[in-house]
C-alpha positions as CSV (number, residue, x, y, z in Angstrom):
1,M,10.3,-14.1,22.4
2,K,7.9,-15.6,25.9
3,S,4.2,-15.8,25.3
4,R,2.6,-12.6,26.8
5,S,-1.4,-12.1,27.4
6,S,-2.3,-8.5,26.5
7,A,-3.6,-7.6,29.7
8,Q,-0.3,-7.6,31.2
9,V,1.1,-5.8,27.9
10,P,0.3,-2.5,27.2
11,R,-0.9,-2.4,23.6
12,W,0.1,1.0,21.5
13,K,-1.3,2.6,18.0
14,C,1.0,4.2,15.9
15,I,0.4,6.6,12.6
16,C,3.6,7.2,10.9
17,A,4.7,8.8,7.7
18,Y,7.2,7.7,5.5
19,D,9.1,9.2,1.9
20,G,8.8,5.2,0.3
21,T,11.6,6.3,-2.5
22,T,14.8,4.2,-0.9
23,F,12.4,1.3,0.9
24,H,11.8,-1.9,0.1
25,G,7.8,-1.3,1.0
26,W,6.5,-1.6,4.6
27,Q,6.4,-5.1,5.0
28,S,9.2,-7.2,6.4
29,Q,11.1,-9.1,4.5
30,E,14.2,-10.3,3.4
31,G,17.2,-7.9,3.8
32,G,15.7,-5.5,5.6
33,N,15.4,-2.6,3.9
34,T,11.5,-2.3,5.3
35,I,10.1,0.1,7.3
36,Q,8.6,-2.3,9.3
37,D,12.3,-3.7,9.7
38,L,14.0,-0.2,11.1
39,I,11.5,-0.1,13.4
40,E,11.1,-3.2,14.4
41,R,15.3,-3.0,14.8
42,Q,14.8,0.2,17.4
43,L,12.4,-1.7,18.9
44,R,14.6,-4.1,20.0
45,K,17.3,-2.0,21.4
46,I,15.1,0.2,22.8
47,L,13.4,-2.6,24.7
48,G,15.4,-5.4,24.5
49,E,13.9,-8.1,22.6
50,R,11.8,-9.2,19.2
51,I,8.9,-7.0,19.3
52,R,6.4,-7.7,16.0
53,L,4.9,-4.8,14.3
54,E,1.0,-5.4,13.1
55,G,0.8,-3.3,9.9
56,S,-2.5,-1.8,8.8
57,G,-1.1,-2.6,5.3
58,R,1.5,-2.9,3.5
59,T,2.9,-0.6,0.7
60,D,4.5,-1.9,-2.3
61,S,8.3,-0.4,-3.0
62,G,8.5,3.1,-3.5
63,V,5.5,3.8,-2.1
64,H,4.8,7.0,0.1
65,A,3.0,7.3,3.6
66,L,1.2,10.5,5.5
67,G,-1.2,8.0,7.8
68,Q,0.3,4.5,8.1
69,V,-1.3,2.2,10.9
70,F,0.5,-0.2,13.0
71,H,0.7,-1.1,16.4
72,F,2.4,-3.5,18.9
73,D,2.4,-5.2,22.7
74,A,5.3,-3.6,24.9
75,A,6.2,-3.3,28.5
76,W,6.8,0.5,28.7
77,S,5.6,2.5,31.2
78,H,7.5,6.1,30.3
79,G,4.1,7.2,28.2
80,G,3.8,7.1,24.6
81,E,5.3,10.4,23.4
82,K,8.6,9.6,25.1
83,L,8.2,6.2,23.3
84,R,7.7,8.4,20.4
85,L,11.3,10.3,20.9
86,A,12.4,7.0,21.5
87,L,11.6,5.7,18.8
88,Q,12.3,8.3,16.3
89,S,15.7,9.1,17.7
90,G,16.9,5.8,15.6
91,L,15.0,6.4,12.5
92,P,15.8,7.7,9.5
93,R,14.7,11.4,8.7
94,S,12.6,9.6,5.8
95,I,10.5,8.1,8.6
96,Q,8.6,10.3,10.9
97,L,6.4,8.2,13.8
98,K,3.5,11.3,14.2
99,T,1.8,9.7,17.2
100,V,1.8,7.0,19.9
101,R,-0.5,6.1,22.0
102,R,-2.3,3.7,24.4
103,V,-5.2,1.4,23.2
104,A,-7.6,-0.9,24.4
105,A,-5.9,-4.5,24.0
106,D,-8.0,-6.0,20.9
107,F,-7.7,-2.9,19.0
108,H,-6.5,-4.4,15.8
109,A,-4.5,-2.0,13.2
110,R,-5.5,-3.9,9.9
111,F,-8.8,-6.0,11.5
112,A,-10.1,-3.0,12.9
113,A,-9.9,-1.1,10.1
114,R,-12.9,0.3,8.4
115,G,-11.6,1.7,5.4
116,K,-8.8,3.6,4.1
117,V,-7.6,6.2,1.4
118,Y,-5.4,6.7,-0.4
119,R,-4.0,9.6,-3.8
120,Y,-2.4,9.3,-6.4
121,H,-0.5,12.6,-8.4
122,I,-0.3,12.6,-11.9
123,Y,1.8,15.7,-13.3
124,L,1.1,16.8,-17.3
125,G,4.1,17.3,-19.0
126,E,7.8,17.4,-17.4
127,A,7.5,17.5,-13.6
128,D,10.5,19.1,-12.3
129,P,13.0,17.1,-10.7
130,F,11.3,18.2,-7.0
131,T,8.6,17.0,-7.6
132,L,9.0,14.3,-10.1
133,A,9.9,11.3,-7.1
134,Y,6.0,12.2,-6.0
135,C,4.1,11.4,-9.3
136,W,3.7,10.3,-12.5
137,S,4.9,12.7,-15.5
138,L,2.6,11.7,-18.4
139,N,4.0,14.0,-21.1
140,R,0.2,14.2,-23.0
141,E,-2.8,15.8,-21.8
142,L,-5.9,13.7,-20.7
143,D,-10.0,13.9,-22.5
144,W,-11.5,14.9,-19.5
145,P,-14.9,14.8,-19.6
146,A,-13.6,11.0,-20.8
147,V,-12.1,10.3,-17.5
148,L,-15.1,11.9,-15.6
149,A,-17.5,9.8,-16.9
150,A,-15.0,6.6,-16.7
151,A,-14.6,7.6,-12.4
152,K,-18.6,8.1,-12.6
153,V,-18.8,4.4,-13.4
154,L,-15.8,3.1,-10.6
155,R,-17.5,4.2,-8.0
156,G,-19.7,2.4,-5.7
157,K,-19.6,-1.5,-4.8
158,H,-18.4,-3.3,-7.3
159,D,-16.2,-6.6,-8.2
160,F,-12.9,-5.4,-8.5
161,W,-11.1,-8.5,-9.4
162,A,-10.1,-7.5,-13.0
163,F,-7.8,-3.8,-10.9
164,S,-6.1,-6.7,-9.0
165,G,-2.2,-6.3,-9.5
166,E,-2.4,-10.5,-8.4
167,N,-5.2,-11.9,-10.0
168,D,-3.7,-15.5,-8.2
169,R,-3.9,-14.2,-5.0
170,T,-6.2,-15.4,-2.9
171,Y,-8.9,-13.3,-1.7
172,E,-12.6,-14.5,0.6
173,T,-13.9,-11.6,-1.7
174,T,-12.9,-9.3,-4.7
175,V,-16.4,-6.8,-4.0
176,R,-14.6,-3.6,-2.1
177,D,-17.2,-0.3,-1.4
178,L,-15.3,2.2,-3.4
179,R,-17.1,5.1,-1.4
180,R,-15.2,8.1,-3.2
181,L,-13.1,8.6,-6.6
182,E,-12.7,12.8,-6.0
183,V,-10.7,14.0,-9.5
184,V,-8.8,17.4,-8.8
185,R,-7.0,19.1,-11.7
186,R,-5.0,22.4,-10.5
187,G,-3.7,23.7,-13.9
188,R,-0.8,20.6,-14.9
189,K,-1.5,18.4,-11.3
190,V,-4.1,16.2,-11.2
191,T,-4.8,13.9,-7.7
192,F,-7.1,11.0,-7.9
193,T,-8.3,10.5,-4.4
194,F,-9.7,7.1,-3.7
195,E,-11.7,5.7,-0.7
196,A,-12.9,2.9,-0.1
197,D,-13.7,-0.3,2.9
198,G,-10.6,-2.0,1.8
199,F,-7.8,-2.4,-1.2
200,L,-7.0,-5.3,-3.2
201,Y,-3.1,-5.6,-4.2
202,K,-1.9,-3.0,-6.4
203,M,-5.8,-2.0,-6.9
204,V,-5.3,2.0,-6.8
205,R,-2.4,2.0,-9.1
206,S,-4.4,0.0,-11.6
207,L,-7.3,1.7,-11.3
208,T,-4.8,4.9,-11.9
209,G,-3.7,3.1,-14.8
210,A,-7.1,2.2,-16.3
211,L,-8.5,5.7,-15.6
212,V,-5.2,7.8,-17.6
213,S,-5.7,4.9,-20.5
214,V,-9.4,6.5,-21.0
215,G,-8.1,9.7,-21.2
216,L,-5.6,8.8,-23.7
217,G,-8.4,7.4,-25.7
218,K,-7.2,3.5,-25.2
219,L,-10.2,2.6,-22.9
220,T,-13.9,4.0,-22.8
221,A,-15.6,3.9,-19.5
222,V,-18.3,1.4,-21.2
223,E,-15.6,-0.9,-21.5
224,L,-14.5,-0.7,-17.6
225,A,-18.2,-1.1,-17.1
226,G,-17.5,-4.5,-19.1
227,L,-14.4,-4.9,-17.5
228,I,-16.0,-5.2,-14.2
229,K,-18.9,-7.1,-15.8
230,T,-16.5,-9.9,-16.8
231,R,-13.3,-9.3,-14.1
232,R,-11.0,-9.7,-17.1
233,R,-7.8,-8.0,-17.1
234,V,-7.1,-6.3,-20.6
235,P,-3.5,-4.8,-21.8
236,A,-4.7,-0.6,-21.2
237,V,-5.4,-1.2,-17.1
238,V,-1.4,-0.8,-16.3
239,T,0.0,-0.4,-13.6
240,A,0.7,3.3,-12.6
241,P,4.4,3.7,-11.4
242,P,4.2,3.4,-7.5
243,Q,6.0,7.0,-6.5
244,G,2.5,8.8,-7.5
245,L,0.7,7.1,-4.8
246,F,0.2,8.3,-0.9
247,M,-1.4,6.1,1.9
248,L,-3.0,9.1,3.4
249,K,-5.3,7.7,6.4
250,V,-6.6,4.8,7.7
251,I,-10.6,5.3,9.0
252,Y,-11.9,3.2,12.2
C-alpha cells in the first residue's frame, strides 16, 4: 500500500452495530472471521486496494456492539452515504453500518475517545431461546441491597487492576474513572450499565462477575473495596460470559 498524506486522502468515521455471536471479535486475526476483517475485505473489493481500519477498541469473541466506531483513509468522491451502501452490500446482516461520514484528518477513533459505555444483560432464571444468546442466564436470585452497595463501592476513580482479565498486560496506568454504574431490574431482566473514561481488558465482564458474586453471597462490598486497594484478584471475581455484553457508545 502506497503512503498517502492525510491532506490528500479523505478520512471517514463509521459507526457500526453487530451481533458478535458467530464472530471471533472485532480485531483482525489469523483466520479472518472478525468484524474488522470482513469490512476490510469489502473495502478492498470497492477500492481495489488494502485499507486498514482503526477501531475505537476491540470486543472479544461473542460480544456485541450497537455503537462501535472506526475510521479509515480512502479516496472516495461520492459521499458518505454511497460509501455506506457500497460497504453494506457485501456484509452479512449481522453487521450493520449505521453511519459513514467524512471527518477531519486528525480524528482518531481510538485516541480521540473520551469514554465508552457498555451494558451487560442478565436474566434471572432460564432465558428463552430468543434471549439466551444475548444475556447471562442465572438460575438463582441475587441479594439486591448487597449488589447496590457493591456498585456504590465500584463507582469512581480507582485502580482496577484486580478486575483486568489479563494481568500480565502492560498498561501505562490501570486507574480508570468509572463515572457511571447503573443497576436496573425489570422483572427477571437485569442490566448493568458502565460508563468510564476507558476500560481494561475484560474489565466490564469482570466487574459484572464480581457484582453477581456479591449478589450470591460469595463476596461483600467491603471485600471488593479491599481488592481495589490491594490490586489482588480472587476466584470470586469471575469473568461473565461474553454474550451478555454490548458496547453501546463511544464518547468523543
